[in-house]
C-alpha positions as CSV (number, residue, x, y, z in Angstrom):
1,M,53.4,13.4,5.2
2,T,56.1,11.0,3.9
3,A,55.6,12.1,0.4
4,Q,56.2,15.7,1.5
5,S,59.4,14.6,3.3
6,E,60.8,13.1,0.1
7,T,60.0,16.2,-1.9
8,H,61.5,18.6,0.6
9,S,64.6,16.6,1.1
10,E,65.2,16.2,-2.6
11,H,64.9,19.9,-3.1
12,G,67.4,20.3,-0.3
13,A,69.8,17.9,-2.0
14,G,69.8,20.0,-5.1
15,G,72.2,22.5,-3.6
16,G,75.3,21.5,-1.6
17,D,75.1,24.5,0.7
18,G,71.4,23.9,1.5
19,L,72.1,20.2,2.3
20,R,74.9,21.1,4.7
21,G,72.9,23.7,6.5
22,G,74.5,26.8,5.0
23,P,73.1,30.2,5.5
24,A,69.6,30.7,4.1
25,C,70.2,33.5,1.6
26,S,67.7,32.8,-1.1
27,G,64.0,32.6,-1.4
28,G,64.2,28.9,-2.2
29,D,66.1,28.2,1.1
30,L,63.5,30.2,3.1
31,L,60.7,28.3,1.4
32,L,62.5,25.0,2.1
33,T,63.0,25.9,5.8
34,A,59.3,26.9,6.2
35,L,58.2,23.7,4.5
36,L,60.4,21.5,6.7
37,D,59.3,23.3,9.9
38,G,55.6,23.1,8.9
39,M,55.7,19.3,8.5
40,D,53.7,17.1,10.8
41,A,56.5,14.4,10.7
42,A,59.9,14.8,12.2
43,L,62.7,15.0,9.6
44,C,66.4,14.9,9.7
45,A,68.9,14.5,6.8
46,F,72.5,13.4,6.6
47,D,75.2,14.0,4.0
48,A,77.3,11.2,2.5
49,D,79.7,11.4,5.5
50,G,76.9,11.0,8.1
51,V,76.8,14.7,9.2
52,V,73.3,16.0,10.1
53,T,72.3,18.7,7.6
54,H,68.6,19.2,8.4
55,W,66.5,19.1,11.6
56,N,63.0,20.4,11.7
57,R,60.8,21.5,14.5
58,E,58.9,18.3,14.9
59,A,62.2,16.4,15.4
60,E,63.0,19.1,18.0
61,R,59.6,18.5,19.7
62,I,60.0,14.7,19.9
63,L,63.6,14.6,21.0
64,G,64.2,18.0,22.6
65,W,67.4,18.7,20.6
66,T,67.2,22.1,18.9
67,K,68.2,22.6,15.3
68,E,71.3,24.5,16.4
69,E,72.3,21.6,18.6
70,A,71.7,18.9,16.0
71,V,72.9,20.3,12.7
72,G,76.6,19.7,12.1
73,R,76.9,16.7,14.3
74,R,78.5,13.6,12.8
75,G,76.2,10.6,13.4
76,L,73.8,10.1,16.3
77,A,76.1,8.4,18.8
78,G,76.0,9.7,22.4
79,W,73.3,12.3,21.9
80,A,70.3,11.0,19.9
81,V,71.2,7.3,20.2
82,R,72.9,5.3,22.9
83,T,76.6,4.7,22.1
84,A,76.1,0.9,22.2
85,D,73.4,1.1,19.6
86,A,74.8,3.8,17.4
87,E,76.8,1.6,15.0
88,H,73.8,-0.6,14.3
89,V,71.4,2.3,13.9
90,E,73.6,4.5,11.7
91,A,74.4,1.5,9.5
92,R,70.7,0.9,8.9
93,L,70.0,4.6,8.2
94,L,73.0,5.3,5.9
95,G,72.5,2.0,4.1
96,A,69.5,3.6,2.4
97,M,71.9,5.7,0.2
98,D,72.9,2.6,-1.8
99,A,69.5,0.9,-1.7
100,P,66.6,1.6,-4.0
101,G,63.3,2.8,-2.7
102,R,62.4,3.4,0.9
103,R,63.3,1.5,4.0
104,V,61.3,1.3,7.3
105,H,62.9,0.8,10.7
106,E,61.9,0.9,14.3
107,F,64.4,1.7,17.1
108,A,64.8,3.7,20.2
109,L,66.2,7.3,20.2
110,L,67.4,9.4,23.1
111,R,65.6,12.5,24.3
112,K,67.6,15.4,25.5
113,D,66.3,14.8,29.0
114,G,67.7,11.3,28.9
115,G,64.5,9.5,28.2
116,R,64.0,7.1,25.3
117,V,61.3,7.0,22.7
118,L,60.5,4.3,20.2
119,V,60.2,5.7,16.7
120,R,59.3,4.4,13.3
121,V,61.7,5.8,10.6
122,Q,61.3,5.9,6.9
123,S,64.7,6.5,5.2
124,S,65.5,7.1,1.6
125,G,68.8,7.9,-0.3
126,M,69.5,11.1,-2.2
127,R,71.6,11.4,-5.3
128,G,73.3,14.2,-7.1
129,A,73.0,15.2,-10.7
130,D,75.8,12.8,-11.6
131,G,73.9,9.9,-9.9
132,R,76.3,9.5,-7.0
133,P,74.9,9.2,-3.4
134,T,74.9,12.6,-1.7
135,G,73.1,11.7,1.5
136,V,70.0,10.3,3.1
137,Y,66.9,11.8,4.7
138,C,64.8,10.2,7.4
139,A,61.2,11.0,8.3
140,F,60.2,9.6,11.7
141,S,57.4,9.7,14.2
142,E,56.6,8.1,17.6
143,V,55.5,4.5,17.2
144,R,52.6,5.3,19.5
145,T,51.4,8.1,17.2
146,Q,51.9,5.9,14.2
147,I,49.9,3.0,15.7
148,D,47.1,5.4,16.7
149,L,46.9,6.6,13.1
150,E,47.0,3.1,11.7
151,R,44.4,2.0,14.2
152,S,42.1,4.9,13.2
153,I,42.5,4.0,9.5
154,A,41.9,0.3,10.3
155,L,38.8,1.2,12.3
156,S,37.4,3.3,9.4
157,E,38.0,0.5,7.0
158,A,36.3,-2.0,9.3
159,L,33.3,0.2,9.8
160,F,32.8,0.5,6.1
161,D,33.5,-3.1,5.1
162,G,32.6,-5.5,7.9
163,A,30.4,-3.6,10.4
164,T,27.1,-5.3,11.3
165,W,25.3,-1.9,11.5
166,G,24.8,0.8,9.0
167,V,27.3,3.6,8.7
168,V,26.6,6.7,6.5
169,L,28.8,9.8,6.3
170,V,26.5,12.8,5.5
171,D,28.0,16.0,4.2
172,A,27.0,19.5,5.3
173,D,24.3,19.5,2.7
174,L,22.7,16.4,4.2
175,R,23.7,14.2,1.3
176,P,25.4,10.8,1.7
177,A,29.1,11.0,1.0
178,V,30.2,7.5,2.1
179,V,27.9,4.5,2.7
180,N,29.0,1.1,3.9
181,G,27.5,-2.2,2.6
182,H,25.2,-2.8,5.5
183,A,23.6,0.7,5.2
184,A,23.2,0.2,1.4
185,R,21.3,-3.1,2.0
186,A,19.2,-1.4,4.7
187,L,18.3,1.4,2.2
188,R,17.7,-1.3,-0.4
189,T,19.9,0.3,-3.0
190,G,23.5,0.1,-4.1
191,R,26.4,1.9,-2.4
192,A,27.2,4.0,-5.5
193,E,23.5,4.8,-6.1
194,V,23.1,6.5,-2.7
195,L,26.0,9.0,-2.9
196,G,25.0,12.6,-3.4
197,R,21.2,11.9,-3.4
198,P,18.9,13.8,-1.1
199,L,17.7,11.7,1.8
200,G,14.1,12.4,0.8
201,E,14.7,10.3,-2.4
202,L,15.7,7.3,-0.2
203,V,13.4,7.7,2.8
204,G,9.7,8.6,2.6
205,E,7.9,8.8,5.9
206,G,10.4,9.9,8.6
207,A,12.7,11.8,6.3
208,E,11.9,15.1,8.0
209,E,12.8,13.7,11.4
210,L,16.0,12.3,10.1
211,E,17.1,15.5,8.4
212,S,16.1,17.5,11.6
213,A,18.3,15.2,13.7
214,L,21.3,15.6,11.3
215,Q,20.9,19.4,11.2
216,H,20.8,19.5,15.0
217,V,24.0,17.5,15.2
218,L,25.7,19.9,12.7
219,A,24.6,22.9,14.7
220,E,24.7,21.7,18.3
221,G,26.5,18.4,18.4
222,P,25.2,14.8,18.9
223,P,22.4,14.0,21.4
224,P,23.4,12.3,24.6
225,D,21.4,9.1,23.8
226,P,20.6,7.1,20.6
227,A,17.4,7.9,18.9
228,E,14.9,5.5,17.4
229,L,13.5,6.7,14.1
230,W,10.6,5.0,12.2
231,V,11.0,5.4,8.5
232,T,9.4,4.2,5.3
233,L,11.8,3.2,2.5
234,R,11.0,4.4,-1.0
235,A,13.1,1.7,-2.7
236,A,11.0,-1.1,-1.0
237,G,11.6,-3.6,-3.8
238,D,9.0,-6.4,-3.7
239,G,8.2,-5.9,-0.1
240,G,4.9,-4.6,1.1
241,A,4.1,-1.4,2.9
242,G,4.6,-3.0,6.3
243,D,7.9,-4.5,5.3
244,A,9.1,-1.1,4.0
245,R,8.5,0.6,7.4
246,R,11.6,0.1,9.6
247,C,12.8,1.3,13.0
248,W,16.4,2.3,13.1
249,R,18.2,2.9,16.4
250,S,20.5,5.7,15.4
251,G,23.6,7.4,16.8
252,F,25.2,10.5,15.4
253,L,28.7,12.1,15.6
254,R,29.6,15.5,14.3
255,L,32.7,15.5,12.0
256,V,34.9,18.6,12.2
257,S,38.1,19.5,10.5
258,P,41.2,18.7,12.6
259,M,43.1,21.4,10.6
260,S,41.0,24.3,11.9
261,E,42.7,26.5,14.6
262,A,39.8,28.2,16.3
263,T,36.1,27.4,15.6
264,P,35.8,23.8,14.3
265,V,34.6,23.6,10.7
266,P,31.8,21.0,10.4
267,L,32.5,18.5,7.6
268,G,29.3,16.5,8.1
269,V,27.8,13.9,10.3
270,A,28.6,10.2,10.9
271,W,25.3,8.4,11.2
272,F,25.3,4.9,12.7
273,F,22.1,2.9,12.8
274,L,20.9,-0.6,13.6
275,D,17.6,-2.1,12.5
276,V,15.6,-2.9,15.6
277,T,12.2,-3.3,13.8
278,D,11.5,-6.8,14.8
279,A,12.3,-6.2,18.5
280,R,10.2,-3.0,18.6
281,R,7.3,-4.7,16.8
282,A,7.5,-7.6,19.3
283,E,7.5,-5.1,22.2
284,Q,4.5,-3.2,20.7
285,E,2.6,-6.5,20.2
286,A,3.3,-7.6,23.8
287,A,2.2,-4.2,25.1
288,R,-0.9,-4.3,22.9
289,S,-1.8,-7.8,24.1
290,R,-1.4,-6.8,27.7
291,F,-3.6,-3.8,27.3
292,R,-6.3,-5.7,25.4
293,G,-6.2,-8.5,28.0
294,N,-6.7,-5.9,30.7
295,Q,-9.6,-4.4,28.8
296,L,-11.3,-7.7,28.5
297,H,-10.8,-8.4,32.2
298,R,-12.2,-5.0,33.2
299,A,-15.1,-5.3,30.8
300,T,-16.0,-8.8,32.2
301,R,-15.8,-7.5,35.8
302,A,-18.0,-4.5,35.0
303,A,-20.5,-6.6,32.9
304,A,-20.9,-9.0,35.8
305,E,-22.4,-6.2,37.9
306,C,-25.2,-5.5,35.3
307,E,-28.6,-7.0,36.0
308,D,-29.7,-6.6,32.4
309,P,-27.7,-8.8,30.0
310,M,-28.1,-6.2,27.2
311,E,-26.6,-3.6,29.5
312,A,-23.6,-5.9,29.8
313,V,-23.5,-5.9,26.0
314,S,-23.1,-2.1,25.9
315,V,-20.4,-2.3,28.6
316,H,-18.4,-4.8,26.4
317,L,-18.7,-2.6,23.4
318,D,-17.6,0.5,25.2
319,Y,-14.5,-1.2,26.7
320,S,-13.6,-2.8,23.4
321,L,-13.2,0.6,21.6
322,A,-10.3,1.9,23.7
323,G,-7.2,1.9,21.5
324,F,-8.9,-0.4,19.0
325,A,-11.5,1.2,16.9
326,D,-13.7,4.3,16.3
327,H,-17.1,2.6,16.2
328,A,-18.7,-0.7,17.1
329,L,-22.0,-1.9,15.6
330,L,-24.0,-4.8,16.9
331,D,-26.5,-6.4,14.4
332,L,-28.5,-9.4,15.6
333,A,-29.9,-12.0,13.2
334,A,-33.7,-12.3,12.6
335,G,-35.3,-14.8,10.3
336,G,-33.2,-17.3,8.4
337,E,-35.6,-20.1,9.2
338,G,-37.4,-22.3,6.6
339,G,-35.0,-21.2,3.8
340,S,-35.8,-17.5,4.2
341,A,-32.9,-15.0,4.0
342,V,-31.4,-13.8,7.2
343,R,-32.0,-10.2,8.2
344,L,-29.6,-8.2,10.5
345,V,-31.2,-5.9,13.0
346,R,-29.3,-3.0,14.5
347,T,-29.4,-3.6,18.2
348,A,-26.6,-1.5,19.8
349,E,-23.7,0.7,18.8
350,A,-20.8,2.5,20.5
351,P,-20.5,5.3,20.8
352,V,-24.2,6.0,20.5
353,R,-25.0,8.3,17.6
354,G,-28.8,8.2,17.6
355,T,-29.1,8.2,13.8
356,A,-30.4,4.6,13.5
357,P,-33.0,3.5,16.0
358,A,-32.4,0.2,17.7
359,G,-34.6,-2.7,16.5
360,V,-34.7,-1.6,12.9
361,P,-33.4,-3.9,10.2
362,V,-30.3,-2.7,8.4
363,C,-30.6,-2.6,4.6
364,Y,-27.2,-4.2,3.8
365,P,-26.5,-5.1,0.2
366,R,-25.9,-8.8,-0.6
367,D,-22.2,-8.4,-0.9
368,H,-21.9,-6.6,2.5
369,P,-19.0,-7.8,4.7
370,A,-21.3,-8.4,7.7
371,L,-23.4,-10.9,5.7
372,H,-20.2,-12.6,4.4
373,A,-19.0,-13.0,8.0
374,Y,-22.4,-14.4,9.1
375,D,-22.4,-16.9,6.2
376,R,-18.8,-18.1,6.6
377,C,-18.9,-18.0,10.5
378,G,-15.6,-16.2,10.5
379,P,-14.0,-12.8,10.6
380,V,-14.0,-10.6,7.4
381,R,-11.7,-7.6,7.0
382,T,-12.2,-4.9,4.5
383,S,-10.6,-1.5,3.6
384,A,-10.9,1.3,1.1
385,G,-7.9,3.1,-0.3
386,G,-7.3,6.1,-2.6
387,A,-10.1,7.4,-4.7
388,A,-12.3,4.3,-3.8
389,A,-12.7,5.7,-0.2
390,E,-15.2,8.3,-1.5
391,G,-18.7,7.0,-0.8
392,W,-17.3,3.6,0.3
393,A,-18.6,3.9,3.9
394,R,-22.0,5.3,2.8
395,A,-22.6,2.4,0.4
396,R,-22.1,0.0,3.3
397,R,-24.3,1.9,5.7
398,W,-21.4,2.8,7.9
399,P,-20.5,6.2,9.5
400,D,-18.9,8.7,7.1
401,G,-15.1,8.7,7.3
402,T,-14.8,4.9,7.8
403,V,-12.1,3.3,5.7
404,H,-11.4,0.1,7.6
405,G,-14.0,-2.5,8.7
406,L,-13.8,-5.8,10.6
407,C,-16.9,-8.0,11.0
408,V,-17.0,-11.0,13.3
409,V,-19.9,-13.4,13.9
410,L,-21.6,-14.0,17.3
411,R,-21.7,-17.7,18.2
412,S,-23.3,-19.3,21.2
413,R,-24.4,-22.9,21.8
414,G,-23.7,-23.7,18.2
415,R,-25.8,-21.0,16.7
416,S,-25.0,-17.7,14.9
417,L,-26.7,-14.9,16.7
418,G,-25.6,-11.9,14.7
419,V,-22.5,-9.9,13.6
420,L,-20.3,-7.5,15.5
421,T,-18.6,-4.8,13.4
422,F,-15.6,-2.6,14.3
423,L,-14.8,0.4,12.2
424,R,-11.7,2.6,11.9
425,G,-11.1,6.0,10.3
426,P,-8.2,7.1,8.0
427,S,-6.0,8.0,11.0
428,R,-5.7,4.4,12.0
429,R,-4.1,1.4,10.2
430,A,-6.1,-1.4,8.7
431,F,-7.2,-4.4,10.8
432,D,-4.8,-7.3,10.9
433,R,-5.1,-10.9,12.1
434,A,-4.2,-10.0,15.7
435,D,-7.1,-7.5,15.6
436,A,-9.5,-10.2,14.4
437,V,-8.5,-12.5,17.3
438,Y,-9.2,-9.8,19.8
439,A,-12.5,-8.9,18.1
440,E,-13.5,-12.6,18.3
441,G,-12.8,-12.5,22.0
442,V,-15.1,-9.5,22.4
443,A,-17.7,-11.2,20.2
444,D,-17.7,-14.3,22.4
445,R,-18.5,-12.3,25.5
446,V,-21.2,-10.3,23.7
447,A,-22.7,-13.5,22.3
448,A,-22.9,-15.0,25.8
449,A,-24.7,-11.9,27.1
450,V,-27.1,-11.8,24.1
451,D,-27.9,-15.5,24.5
452,L,-28.6,-15.0,28.2
453,A,-30.9,-12.0,27.4
454,R,-32.9,-14.2,25.0
455,A,-33.1,-17.0,27.5
456,L,-34.4,-14.6,30.2
457,A,-36.9,-13.0,27.8
458,P,-40.6,-13.7,28.7
């Protein structure tokens, strides 16, 4: 705006009549008048004698004095400035004629209704073709408005430089246009590398949900509450798959052009996000632990009502599957005495499939995870991925579709009684350490029931 003020005033200074507010009789004068009246900043100009030569509509809006009332007055005393302050104010304004560059001042001006308004003025001198001072022009605005503008600019710079959350400006084509440092680090890429790239190149799983949210904001406006989006980063660096999956608490703002008169023109979306992965994983783990603790408690209470210990075993297996696995297989040990190899006999399974009769030894190969768990007296986790999943479950005598297995040994009174195996399909994640701890808790209860059944056997 200030640069426009300089340009327009210098054009006005080129013609003596134009500077002194003479009749607009040429196309140049009409253009100058239109430009001055269309400015967002208030502008007034003085000739070398301190007479007001120009006064645009924004100056009229701020102070209330019309162009007809202002142009032709000598100085500002008594009408735009208090008489007591006029000498000081006019000296500072007209002093710009003999000074190089631009000067910035702040002082109070009078409104036509008698009120006062604090303004910030940028003044600059004008010179004729011979180099002599011909006047000065002043562009001014209310300090409050100027502070609001500066505060907005400062806020934007702070968001993109020092914010502790990610800020991404996405254009109408859903491509990042501006990215702050925190967002670039969260995306595991450089700030310049992100610009203009489709979001699908940066985010794998969760990209469709993110793009859908951005499109909704462009069309309908931001949602009332922040959204939590789970995404998998493509540029995961050296991190594993679990580390690449992040939860971002996201807020959105639709950006529209302030220059549009009727329907706002969407310029894009401001996307703010904060990584809350650790907190959400802790909450999920706490909820999972509570659920599993409740399941163990319910299974124990239900098993206590069973007269037959092996019926209690089935109860424990049924309760253990909820939210944990797709199948549970119980294989009890037979043999293993006098140096003979141990044999695992299928004793129970959940849910019951009826394909393998109980009491029949299972022909596990020597490298089977169940045998490894029995030999080491500890849990064994195994998974198949990619092309290796084809035939992987069949080779291990497990149900078709199994891709994740967890084998835990049954221990009671210092003896290994067998192996309990939990299986998951491709729709579930692989077993982790927390799953192994829970499986061992189930195995302890099953082992106690099996030991009791053997003790009661005739």
